[in-house]
C-alpha positions, 0 to 999 in steps of 0.5 A: 225387804231392805234388810234382804237387799242389804244382806245380798249386797254384803254377801256379794261384797264378801264374795268379791273380796274372797275372789280377789284374795284368791287370785294368783295376782293378788298373792303375787302382789302380797308376797312382793310387798312382804319382800319389799319390807323385809329383804328389800330393806336388807338389800338397801343396807348391803348396797351401801358397801360393807353395810355402811361400815368403813371396815367391810370385813365385819359385814362380809363375815356376817353375810358368810354366816347368813348364807351358810345358815341359809344353805344349811336350812333351805333344803333340809329344815324348811321344805318339811315345814312348808309341806306341813304348814304352808307358805303363811307359816314359813313367812311368819317364821322368817320375817321377824329376823330382818329388824334384828340384823339392822339392829345389830349393825346399829349396835356395832356403830357404837360398841364394835361388837362384831360377834353380835353382827355375825350371830344376827346374820346367821339367825337371819340366814335361817329366817331368810330360808323360810321367807325365800322358799315360800316366796319362790313357791308362790311366785313360780306355781300360783300363776298360769304356766305362760304368765310366769314371766310376768309374775316374776317381773311383777315381783322383781319390780315391787321387791327391788323398789324396797332396796331403791327407796331404802337407798334413797332414804340413806342418800337423803340422810347422808347427803352432807356426810363426808365420813366413811360410815352411815349415821345412826338415823339411817339404821333407825330408819331401816329398823322402823320400816322392817320392824320396830325401834325406840328412841331413848335419850334422843338417840336410837336404842338397840332392842336386843332380846326384845326384838329377838324373842317377842312380838308384843311390840309393833311387828313389821309391816311385811310380817303382818302381811304374811297373814294374808297369804293364801294356801295353794289349794285356795288360789284359783287361776284364770282358767278355774284350776287351783294353784295346788292340791289340798294339803296332805294328811298331817305326817309329823315332822320326822315323817315329812323330813324323811319324805323331803330327803326322798324328794331331794334324792329324786330332784338330784336324779332329774338331770335338768335340775342338776345342770342348773346347779352351777347357775344357782351357785352363781346367783348371789356370787356377784354381790360381794364384788359389786357392793364392796369392791366396786361401790364400797371402795371407789365411791363416796358415801352419798354416791354409794347411796345413790348408786345403791338406789339405782342398782335396785331400780335397774333390777326393776327394769331388768325384771320387766324386760326379761319377764316380757321376753319370757312371756311373748305369746307368739313364741312357744315355751321352748323358743322363749327358753332359748330367747332368754338364754341368748339374751342373758348370755349376750348381755352378761358378756357385754356388761362384765366386759365393761366391768373388766375395763372399769376395774383396770382403771380403778386399780390404776388410780390407787384411790379409795372412796373418792369418786363423787357424783358431783364429778359428772364427767368421771362419774357417769361411766362407772355409774352406768356400769353399776346400773347394768350390774343390777339389771343383769342380776335381775336377768340372771335370777329371773331366768333361773326362776322361770326355768324352775317354773317350767320344770315344777308342776305343783307348789310342793315341787316348786318349794323343793326346787326353790329350796335347791336353788336357795341352798346352792345360791347361798353356798355360792354367796358364802364362798364369794363373801369369804373370798371378799373378806380375805381381801383377794384383789378386786381384779381376781374377784371379777375374773372368778365371777365372769368365769363362773357365770360363763361356765354355768351358762354352757352347762345349763344349755341342755336344760334350756333345750329340753324345756317342753311346750306348755300344756295343750288346750283342746280346740273345738275342731279337735286340734290342739295348740299350746296354751300361751297364756291368753288374758282371757282363756277360752273357758269352754275348752278344757285344758289337758295335762301332758306326760313327760317321761324322761323327755318323752312327751305324750298329751291327751288324757286317754293317750296318757292312760294307755301309755301308763297302763301299757308300760306298767302292765305287770303292776296290779290288774291289767287294764288293757288286754295285750294278748287275746285278740278278741279281748283287744277288739272288745276293749277298743269297741268299748273305748270307741263307744265312750269317746263317741257316744258318752264323752261329748254329751257328758262334757257339755252337761257337766260344763254347763251345770257344774263347772260354770256355776262353781268356777265363775265361768258365767251363767249356765246355757240352759239350751245347751244343757238340755240338748246335751241331756236329751242326746245322752239319755238314749245313749245310756239306754244302749249302755243298759243293754250292754251291761245287762250282758256283761259286768263291764263294757268290754267283758267281765273284767274292768278295763280302761274303757270303763275308767275313761268315763270317770272324769265327767261321768262321776260329776253327772249326779251333780247336774241334778238330772236322774240318769239312773231310774230304769237302768239297774245295770247301768246304775250297778256299773256306775256305782262300781267304777266310782267306788273303785279304791284307786279312783277314790284315792285320787278323785280329789287331787293327787297331793304328792307322789310320796302319798301313794308310794 
């Protein structure tokens, strides 16, 4: 007996661990930690100004190579691989590139081999595409619709903690330094955190080919965590729904690539996404000016490290603030979209207005790398400006992600949108870093930044105004209300989808079916009679029978006996179940009579009235109750509709639109 108890406890423990692993919030924390270890440390280096080098041109050119590679791969190479292999593979392919880049900067410190730095930047650009597309798809599609602001905020806090800690490490290592570049120890520390390093002869040694091509040495902590990332179809949200459908049948890279080209064309046909492209383009445009011209040119090395730490900490606070605003429960999603827009607009113009005043002052001084935090009176104003620059970056990117989350219904669609986002974000960043490498005046770069983000906000306004309400929830009294992301969703109330047909919104599953069947009545067999008055009457009669005499009892029976045990919604209420079955049995006797006179409920041709029974009717056998003995006509009809080819094709979930084209 003791063995049985031990086994039960072990099984319960394994079940609990699996449930925690399959939680969207666990996955959000994992992807945040991965980004903390990899791009978080990269941000810490970049935040030093010129990646810690006195000549910022090399770092700027390397960043141009990085962003150009990202722009080229984020929308072409990565999405097909994401579709075929999922987020885990993408993260494993991308994570190892970050230690390589840190090592190239260490090499440059001794050899001035700028070509290696630039090549490493290009390689990192491809790796970053894999990492960021997977990250974005997880962050915007795994949580419930109205918990995405909190998910974005959580990611932003953990991710930017990496940049903050990394900059504090640099601050400590370079506290007494008065030189223009960081020490070897700084780069070595970043390499240890991001991946691996060795010490030979008492100093850091670059692992060129070794770091670049093998994983037999100690891998990055973040890279290891990628193994724990769950695919979308294994992630269960609080309401019992899966984060995504099961994977599609393997198509091969060529077929998947062609599908992604088609998806790209589809995306470009979505005017809401098109109007966000300027905002995507601006998302990394700020960095070159802020990191090199503000932090890199004005402050001393140790102050740059301090500023860098506070810049990323400001992003943490910024992500929390805008995440809170975008998840306010007492506002509808369209209202929250407008609130976020106004907030970004007002804070952006205020912060960049302060930046204009600072740049004019900095130009008048004519000094370079002179301002130290020990000069408190002079330092405090520029410090707070740089702090709010970091906060605004969080405002901008979090709002972009939230808008994508509001437009993307599945992880596959999210990956497509994030690929689009990363492509134009990287393209914008490459342009900005190239402008910086060409040594355009700082005041000119500031004006370009301000003009671009202001124009992008104006262009994005129609998309913001077109954000639709969250999916509605059916209440027990028959009314509907928007799902505003309650912590404890009412699991006894099924959540329905809504159909967005180019701005026309219709919700409730039967209404959606009627709309689609009527709009495309010329495609395939007609499911709703449109001309014969008697046929229309019989159809409406059958539809009324389903909604009044079948659905209320089938829903209760299936919910209690199937949904509750399989989705973790509590114990079956046997009284409610038995009452539902008892009420349904005589209704099915009437069905038997109707179906003894006709092949289907509204005549000898199938209609939507028959197929309305499928969502819950197909699950009735799983309740364990015999509904078929003594009802041969009902049994024949049930077998017919549950084996209809179109139902078999979608009953386990729609993988993608392309799968049915």
